[in-house]
Structures are given as C-alpha cells and as structure tokens.
N, C-alpha and C positions, 0 to 999 in steps of 0.2 A: 157121639156128636162132637166132643172135644177134639177127637182126632181129625174129624172132617174139617173143623174150623182151623186147626193148626195147619193142615195141608193146604187149605185155601189161602191162608196168610203167606205161606211159603211161595205158592204159585204167584201171588200178586207181587211179592217182593222181587221174585225172579223176573217177572214181566217188566217191572220198573227198571231193574238193572240192565235188562236187555236193551232198553231204549236209550241209555246213556253211553257216551263214547268211552272207549277203553284207553288207558295210558299206561305205559310201562313205568313211568315215574309218577309216584303218587301225588306230589305237590302240584303237578300240572292240573289236577282235578279240583284244586282248592280255588275258591273264588278270590279275585284280587282284593286287596285291602282298600277300604274306602278312605282315601287320603284327601279327597277334595280336589286333586289335580286332574286335568283333562286326560283323556286317553291319548294314545300315540297318534301324532298327526303326520300323515304321509306328505312329504315335501315334494309333491309332483306338480308339474305345470298344469294349468287348466286345460281342459279339452277344447281344441279349436273348433270354431263353428264354420270354418271355411277351408278349402284345400289350397288357398294361395300361400305362397312362401312368405313367412314373416320377415320383416326387416332385420338385418343383422348388423350390429355395430362392430367395426374392425378397428383395433388399436394396436399399432406395432409394439412389440416387446423390445425394450432396449436395456442393455446392461449399463446401469448408471455408474460412472466412474466416481471414486471417492473425491470429495472436495479437497482442494489443495490451497493452503494459505497459512500465514503465520498468526492471523488474528481471527478468532472464532466469529461466526456470523452473529452470535448473540451480542458481541461487543460492538460490532460495526453497524448493526441494524440492516445489513444488506443480505438478501437471501442467497443461499449457495447456488441457486439456479438463475442468477441474474443475467447470465449470457444466453439463456435458452431462447430459441426462436430466431436468433441472429446468425448471420454468416460469420464463421470463424475468421475469414479474411477481412471482413469489415471491422470486426472488433479489434483484431491485431493491428490493422492500419491505424485505427483511431487511438489505440494505446500508444503506438509508436510516435504519433505525430501531434496529438492534442497539445496545444500551446498552454503552458502554465507559468512561463517566465514573468516575473514581476507581480504575481498575485499569490501571496502566501496561502490564502484560502483555497485557491484552486490547486496549489501544490499539495496541501493537506488532503484534499478530496481525492486527488489522483493516487497518493500513497495509500489511502484507505481502499480504493478499488484494487490496487495492485497487491496488497497484502491480505485482503479479506479472503476467507475461505470461500472458494467457488469451484464449480465444476464446469468444464467446457461443454459446448453443444455436442450432440451426437456426431460421431464420425469426423471430428475436427482434429483428432490426434493431439499433437503438442503445440499447435500453432499459437494459441493464446498464451499458454504457459511460457513459451520461448519469448514472446513479445513482452510479457510481464518482466521476465528476467532481464531482457535487453534494456527496457526503459528504466528499471531500477538502477542499473549500472550507468546508464547515460545520465541520470540525475545525480550520480555520485554516491548512491546508497549501496556501496559495495557489501557491507555486512548484511543488510537485509536480503540482497540478491543472493549472496552465498547461502544464507539460512533457508531461503525459499527453495533453492536448488537442492539442498540437502534434505529438506522435508519432502520434496517431490520424488526423490530418488535419483541422485546424480549419475548413477552408472546404468540407468535404464536404457540410454541411447547415447549415440555419439554427440548429438546436438545438446543434450542436457549436460553431458560431461564437459563439452567445450566451454559452456557458460560457467560452470562450476570451477573449472581449472583457471579461467581468467580472473574470477573474483578471488580465489585463494592466492594468486600471485600478487594481487593488490593489497590484500589484508595480511600477508605474511604467513599464511597457514597452508602453504603449498605442499607440505609434507604429507598431509592427508590425501590430497588428490594424486600425488605421485605414487603413494602406496597403492591406491586404487588402479592406477595405470599399469603399475608393475604386475598386479594380479590379473589384469584384463587388458593386454596391449591393444586389442582390437578397438578400444574406445577412442583411440586417436590415430589419425593417419599422419600426424605432424612428426616428422623426424626431429625437428627442433625440440618439441616437447618431450619426446622420449629420451633424447640425449640429455636434456636438462635434468629430467627426473632420475635418470640413471646416476648422474653425478651427484645429485642431492642425496641419493641413497648410498653414496660412497662406492658405487659399482663402477669404478673408473675403467676397467678393461672393456666392459660392455659399452660404455659411453664412447670410448676411443674407437672401438670397432665400428659402431654405428656412424661416427663422424667420418671415418675413412671410407666407409661404404657410400655415404652421402657425397663425399668428394669424387669418388671414382665414377659414380653413376649420375653425378650432377643433379642431385635430388632437391637441392636448396639453392635459392638465389645467392649470389656472391656476397651480398651484404650480410646475410644471415650466416654464411659460412665463415666470414672473417670474424664475426662476433663470437661464434661458437669456438673458433680456434683460440681466441684470447681467453675465453671462459675455461677451456680445458687445459690450455698450456700457457698460463700467465707468465712463466719464466722466460719464454721465448720472445715476449713482446714488451719487456721492461722499458726499453729505450724507444719503442715505436711511437709515432705521433698518435694522438687520440683519434678515434674513429668519428666520422661525421654523424651527427644525430639526425635520425629521420624525422620528417615533419609530422608523420602520422603513425606513430609506433603502436604495436599491439602490446598487451600486458607482458608477454614473454620477452619481447625486445626491451621493454622498459626495465624489467628485472635483470636481464642479462647485462645491460649497461651499468646498472647499479652494482652488480656482483663483481664486475671487472674494475670497479673504482672510478667509473665515469658516469655518475648519476645524472639523469636528465631533469632539468627544472620542470615542475608540474604546472606552472602558471599558464604557459601557452597550450597546454594539453587539455583534453576534455575533462569535465569534473570528476570522472571516475578515478583518474590518476591522483587527484587531491587526497583521496582516501589513504593512499600509500604514505602520505606525509603525517598522518595521525599516529603512525607507529612510534614506539619509543626510540627507535634508532634515528629518527629525524630530529633536527634541532628545534628549539622552542619557537623561533621565528617562523620556521616552515610550518610548524603545527598551528600557529596562530593564523597564518595566512590561509592555510587549508581549512581551518575552522570557519573563518569568515566566508570563504567561497562556498563551502557546503551549507552553511547556515542560510545564505542568500537563496539557495535552491530548496530549502526545507528538508535537507538530508542529514541534519545534525540536531541532536537533542539539545535544547537550550541549556540544560544543566551541564552537559559536557562542554558546551561553548563557554559558560561562565567558569567552569573548573580550569580550563586552559588559560583564560584571561586572569584568573586569580592565582595562578600557580607560583609566580615569583615576581620580584620587582622588575620594572622595565630596564632593559640593558642599555638603552640609548634614548634619544628623543627624535621626534619627527615620525610621520607615517603611522604605522601600526603601533609603535611604542606610545604615541600620544593617545591613541584610543585605549590601549591597555591602562595607561595612567588615569584616564578619565573614568573608566569603569571602576577601577579600584578606589579612586577617591570618592565616587558616589556611594559605593558599598560602605566605606568608612563613615561617611557623613550620615547615611541612613541609620547605621548602628549607634552613632554618637548621640543622635537626637537633636543636633544643633540645627535650628531652622535657618539661621543665617548662612551657615556653611552649605547646607543642602540647596538653598536658593542660588548659590553660586555654582555648585558642581552639577546640578541637574541640567541646565541649558548646555553646559560644555559637553556632558556625556551624551546628550541627545544629538547634538551637532555631530559628534564623532560617529554615532550610529547611523545618522543620515548619510554621512560620507561613505560608510561601509555598506549601506543598503541593508542593514540588519535591524530595522526599527521594530518589527514585530517580535523578533527574538528578545530584544531589549524589553519590550512591553510584557511579554510572557514572564520574564524574570523579575521585573520590578513593579508590576502593577499593584500587587497586594501591599508591599511596604509603602508605596507612594500614597495609597489610599489612607494610610494612618498618619502620614506626615503632616506637620503643621506648616502649610505654605499659604502664601497670599499673593494677590496680584497676578502678574504674567506667569509666574512659576506655578501657581495653582491651576491656571488655565492650561498650561502645558502638561502638567501631571494628569489633568482630566482627559486630555486628548490621547495621551499615552495609554491610559486605562481603557479607552474605547477601542484600542487596537489589541487588547488582550482578551482572553476568554471571559473576563469579568466585565465585559462591556455593558451588560444589562444592569448590573448594580451601579456602575458609574453613571448611567443615564439618569438616575434619580438624584444626582448631586451635581448638576450643571452649574458651573461657577458664574455664568453670565446669562443674560436673557436676549442675546442677539439673535438675528434670524438664522445664522448658520448653526449656532449652538442649539437652538430649538429644534431645528431639523435633525441634527445629529442625535439629539436625545430621543426624538420620536423614532428615528431609524433604528436605534439600538433596542427599542422596545417593539419593533415591528410595525410601527404606525407612523411612517414618515409623512403621510398625507395630513397629519394633524397640524403641521406647520407649513408655512409657505416655502416653496422650493427656492433656494437662493441662487440657483444656476441651472442651465439646461441639463447638465449631468444629474443634478439632484432631482429634477423633474422626471427624467427617464427612470431613475431609481424608484421614485414614488409611484409611478405607474405600475411597476412590477410588484408592488406591495398592495395593490387594490384588493378588495374582498374577492373579486372574481377576475383575476388578471387573464389576459389573452394568451393562453398557451399555444405555441405554434402547432399547426395542424400535423406536421410530420412528427413532432414529439408526442402529441396526443395519440396519434395512431400507434406509435411504438408502445406507449403505456397501455393502450387498450389491448394490444397483442401480448402483453406481459414481458416485453423486451426492456426491462428496467435498466440493465447495464448500458446498453446502447443509447437509451434515452439520456442517461446522465452524461455520457461522453459527448454526445452531440450538443447537449446544453452547455457543456464546458467550451466547446468550439464557438458557440454563439456568444458566450460571455467574453472570450478573448477578442472577438470581432467588435463587441460593444465597448470594451475597454480601449480599443484602438480608435474609437470615435463614432462607430455606427450605433447610435443611441437606441434605435429601434431593436437591434439585436440584444442590446443590454437589457431592455425591458422584457423581451421574450425569454432570455436566459434566466432572469430572476423569477419570472412567473413559472418557468419549468422546474426550477429547483424547489420552489415552494410546493408545487403540485406533487412532487415525489417525496415530500417530507423533509427536505434539506433546508429547513428554515434557518438554522444556525449558519450554514454555509452562505446562504443568500445575504444574511445580515452582515456577517464578517467581511465578505467580499465587497459589499457596498461601502461599508465603513472604511475599508482600506483604500478603495477608489477615491473617496472623499478626502481622506486625511493624508494620503501619500501621493496625490496627483501632482503636487508641485515638485516632487522629487522624480 
C-alpha cells in the first residue's frame, strides 16, 4: 500500500509539472516581487474607431543660429528671438534709418537693441547683423562695432570682414585685421587694403608689386593711386604739394592720409571718424572735441568723458577750454563742500553743458553728489531738474523744491503718474495720455506684439516717438503707450522727462 501511495504521489507531481511552462533559465519561473509598482504599460496609441485619416500637425524643422551680441539677453531683458516673424529687410531698414538724434533715451534703447544677444529670422543670412554693424559705426561706436564683428566671426564672409577692417582702421588695431587678410586674401577684393596691409606687415616687396600691378592694369582710381604712391614712396614726394582731401573718405583713405603726414580733420566727417581722435596719438583738444561729439550721440561712456575733461588744466580760454574749466571747477566745489562756491559754479557748468548738448551725460555724472549738496533757491531747483535727467529721476521726484504746476507734473511723470497733476502744456498733455492706465496702443504695434514680433514693434515705436518729438503729439502718445505695453516703462519716463526738460534747447 505504501508503494502504491508513493507511486500515485509521483504521478500527480508529474502531472502538475507537465501543466507548467518550461524555461531554460530558472529565474524566469520565479514570480515577480511585490513592490507595489504597476506592471509594464505599453505606450501604444489607442485603437481608432474610424478609418478616416487623423489630422497631422506639420512644423518645419529649422536649424537655429546661435544668438550674436555683446550683452546677454538676461541683462537687457530682450529675448534672443526678438526678430522672429519679421522680414530681415524690414528690420535692417528700420535699424539703419530709425531716428534717435536729440533723444538720449532713444539712443540708449537703440544701442540696447544693437548690442543685445539676438538671432536673425530663418533664411535671413547676415542682413540684420550687417545692419547692426553699420549703424553702430554710423553712431560713432567704433569699439562696440569692432567687438560685435569679432564676436560674430569677422572672417566668415567678405561682408563681415569689410566692416571689421573699417573699424580696426578707426580704432588703431588694424594689425589684427591685416594678419587675417594675409592668411586669407580672398576676404577682400580691395587692392588698396591688400597693399596697405602688406606694408603694415613690412612686406614691402609684395606691396610694391601689387601697386605696380594696379598701375599697369588701372585697377584703382587715380586719387587712390596717388595716395598709395605717397604711402609706399614718401621720399619721392617730400617737396610735392599736399593732396586734396576727399569730401567723403572711407576709413582706409582716412588712415592713409594720416600715415603720409596729412591728417584729415574729423569735425566735418561722420561721427565714426571722431573715434579715431580718442587714440593716444591725438592731441588733447582733438580728444575733447571727439568726446563731446560722441557723447551727444550716446556713443561714449560718461566716465570716459569725465576722465578726458579732468585730465589736465585747460591750455587756453574760450570754446571747449571754458567748458573744461567749468566742469573742473564744479568737481572741485563739490569735493570742497562749499555751498557758496557750488552755487556759483553749478549754473556756469550747466550752461556749458547746454552749449555742448551733453546735458544728460552731465546729469549721469553729477546727479548723486548734487543730491547731497546744500543748495537753496534757484540753484536747488536747477540741481533738481538735473537729477530728473539722470537714472535717479524717481528718487528726485520725492524731493521737488517747489510746488508749481510744472514741478508737480514733472514729479508725477518721474513716478509714472503724470495724470496726477494738471498738464502745463500741450506737450505735457500728450505725455500724460500715454501714461493712462489703458493707453491706446496703435493697431499696427498691437498686431506685431500679438504675433510675437517684439523687435520690430520696438523699432516702429521709436519711429513714432521721433515723429511725436517733432510736433505730432498724437504719435508721441502712441509711442509712449507702445513702450509701456512692451515693458519699457523706464524708457518711456526718461524720454518724456528729456522732452520736457530739454525742449528749450
């Protein structure tokens, strides 16, 4: 009986084993651990209940170019794709033509747009970048233009190299661009540039050979040939009369005249040439005049301006020397703490800055020490207005020295609430309308903003502001409303304060 029972047990076990799957790997037969996690989820689309073709969203794949700029987007607050959705030709044209003369706030905004990191729209190539480089140079900002070209890659194309080469000629750093041209001669088709660079690298045989080739094949205009002849063979022209100066020279012509000992005055030339006078080889008077000219266009740092004006004692009297003396006397009186001396020197220095058109530069430099100065009467009121032209305008608004209608309006404007006080003029009324809680943003600007075309919206608002500053007060209101709609509240306030305080000049 025991044998039969054992046999029956074996048969039952065999039957059970026969009903289970076999596996070559023993752990496949082990039950999964109870971890509390759900089992595998198959990520499959649900089964459709119809034979119709489902809708398909199509998005073109684009290779985004890296943003190019000297100031990171985090610092400017402008997104790198601020040009997206806009035509490259439209943006380039606006960059090249938007008027900013006479408005320091608009100049600062334009520099922000030009220097901020941004990427061009798809398939726009270098059109916007070249426009940025050209406008920087046109404003006199040769150093930023050179730095932007170097950041973008100046040897990537002939067009980029041409801009870089021009800026290096004006800043005195042409050795770098000449080295690049020697390594890649295809970057420039200009025989004049190649001859100049060969000579700069002391490769006189090559320079002379190219000059003879240019003579034989008539590759250059006669004026440029005469200039290069004197550049390479100065001994042959010691007694020759000076060459006539062209009315519209390019940077290479300008440097060649300087090299042969016949420098061209920069005053009648575009602002870009004033940057050449900031070099150490220029005299102090030339540096001062260049500093004033560039400061008027917003292309010079205020501290660099003050450094030049404080460099040494005036060499004479009259003109720019009187302005130097006025600034130096004001500095001295601010440091001495003499209220009587400061009351005499402040109006004189301010009048000098009005004559030069550098009021906002002056305000940036002296607003803080003037806030601590012990002044009374008209001098205190003048110091307050100067402070309103500085970045500290909002602090100054809380310390208005008088309660007149204009002072009340200016104080309210500095705080973004010009409507709290009666408007003392039609200009003030137009400004106040632009600061209403829901100002009327122009339909065209609103459409651009709705489409995400931020950069174009800002540029077109700047055009409206220029028209408003010229007397079209409706455009002024629209421009201020547009600036505030895109978050440029500080720009709107400063531009309005400058219109109110500098309109008489």
